[in-house]
C-alpha positions as CSV (number, residue, x, y, z in Angstrom):
1,M,-40.7,-97.5,68.8
2,K,-43.4,-100.0,67.7
3,I,-43.2,-101.8,71.0
4,K,-43.6,-98.6,73.0
5,L,-46.6,-97.5,70.9
6,S,-48.1,-101.0,71.3
7,I,-47.7,-100.8,75.1
8,F,-49.2,-97.3,75.2
9,I,-52.2,-98.4,73.2
10,T,-52.7,-101.4,75.4
11,M,-52.5,-99.3,78.6
12,L,-54.9,-96.8,77.1
13,F,-57.4,-99.6,76.3
14,I,-57.1,-101.1,79.8
15,S,-57.6,-97.7,81.5
16,Q,-60.8,-97.2,79.4
17,L,-62.1,-100.5,80.6
18,A,-61.5,-99.5,84.2
19,I,-63.4,-96.2,83.6
20,A,-66.3,-98.0,82.0
21,G,-66.4,-100.5,84.9
22,A,-69.2,-103.1,84.7
23,T,-72.0,-100.8,83.9
24,N,-72.6,-102.8,80.7
25,C,-73.4,-105.8,82.8
26,I,-76.5,-104.3,84.3
27,D,-79.9,-104.3,82.7
28,V,-83.0,-102.5,84.0
29,G,-86.1,-104.6,83.9
30,W,-89.6,-104.9,85.4
31,N,-91.0,-106.9,88.3
32,E,-94.8,-107.5,88.6
33,G,-95.2,-107.7,92.3
34,R,-98.0,-109.2,94.3
35,Y,-100.5,-106.8,95.9
36,D,-99.7,-103.9,93.6
37,N,-95.9,-104.0,94.5
38,D,-94.7,-103.5,90.9
39,G,-91.3,-102.0,90.4
40,Q,-88.1,-102.0,88.2
41,T,-85.3,-104.4,88.6
42,L,-81.5,-104.4,88.2
43,E,-80.0,-107.6,86.7
44,N,-76.4,-108.6,86.5
45,N,-75.9,-110.3,83.1
46,C,-72.2,-110.9,83.4
47,S,-70.5,-114.0,84.6
48,R,-68.8,-112.2,87.6
49,K,-70.2,-110.4,90.6
50,V,-70.5,-106.7,90.4
51,E,-71.1,-103.9,92.9
52,V,-73.8,-101.7,91.5
53,M,-75.1,-98.3,92.8
54,W,-78.2,-96.5,91.7
55,C,-80.8,-93.9,92.2
56,H,-83.9,-92.6,90.3
57,N,-85.7,-89.4,89.4
58,N,-89.2,-90.2,90.8
59,D,-90.2,-87.5,93.3
60,E,-93.2,-89.1,94.8
61,R,-93.0,-89.0,98.6
62,K,-92.7,-92.7,99.3
63,Y,-89.7,-92.9,96.8
64,R,-87.8,-89.8,97.8
65,K,-85.1,-91.5,100.0
66,S,-83.4,-93.0,96.9
67,R,-83.9,-90.0,94.5
68,C,-80.7,-89.0,92.7
69,G,-78.8,-86.1,94.3
70,R,-80.5,-86.3,97.7
71,D,-78.5,-84.9,100.6
72,G,-75.6,-83.9,98.3
73,R,-74.9,-87.5,97.1
74,Y,-75.9,-88.6,93.6
75,Y,-76.2,-92.3,94.0
76,Q,-78.3,-93.4,97.0
77,K,-78.2,-97.2,97.1
78,H,-75.7,-99.9,96.3
79,V,-75.5,-103.7,96.5
80,V,-73.3,-106.6,95.2
81,L,-75.1,-108.7,92.6
82,Q,-73.8,-112.2,91.9
83,A,-73.7,-113.4,88.2
84,G,-77.3,-113.6,87.0
85,E,-78.8,-112.1,90.2
86,I,-81.8,-109.7,90.0
87,K,-82.4,-106.9,92.6
88,S,-85.9,-105.7,93.0
89,N,-87.4,-103.3,95.6
90,Q,-90.5,-101.3,94.9
91,Y,-89.2,-98.3,96.9
92,T,-85.6,-98.0,95.7
93,L,-86.5,-99.1,92.2
94,P,-90.0,-97.6,91.8
95,P,-92.4,-98.5,89.0
96,S,-92.1,-95.1,87.3
97,G,-89.0,-92.9,86.8
98,R,-85.6,-93.3,85.2
99,I,-83.0,-95.4,87.0
100,S,-79.5,-94.1,86.9
101,Y,-76.7,-96.6,87.8
102,G,-73.1,-97.5,87.7
103,A,-71.2,-100.7,88.4
104,C,-67.8,-102.2,88.9
105,Y,-66.5,-105.8,88.9
106,G,-66.1,-107.3,92.4
107,G,-67.6,-107.1,95.9
108,Y,-68.2,-104.3,98.3
109,G,-65.5,-101.6,98.0
110,S,-65.1,-102.1,94.2
111,I,-66.5,-98.6,93.6
112,D,-64.1,-95.9,94.7
113,D,-66.5,-93.2,95.7
114,K,-70.2,-93.6,96.3
115,T,-70.5,-90.3,98.0
116,S,-69.9,-88.0,95.0
117,S,-72.4,-85.3,94.2
118,S,-72.2,-86.2,90.4
119,S,-72.9,-89.4,88.5
120,S,-69.2,-90.0,87.8
121,F,-67.4,-92.8,89.7
122,N,-64.2,-94.8,89.6
123,C,-63.6,-98.5,89.9
124,R,-60.8,-99.8,92.2
């Protein structure tokens, strides 16, 4: 009985790790660009590569293409970040607005569904 309970608890813990993915690896930061090209950044602080997807809530015209929930899809952009890599782009990570993101360990295809209309996702 103790062995079965132990296996159950271990499997439950592993499944929770899969649900959480690698989102805790990502930090949102700031990039002071040249020529007024400031913006936010996404940094992978883990020792493994991660696939990260994101969007934001800034509704200014030049940033709308990567706004959360546009065209029936919550997350608008995704990229694979190597350990320690920083992603910056003034249009997809604008200087104002909240960045929403999710991440999974691995390369492209690590995130099960990037086309969902909600912020939930699964890692493969």
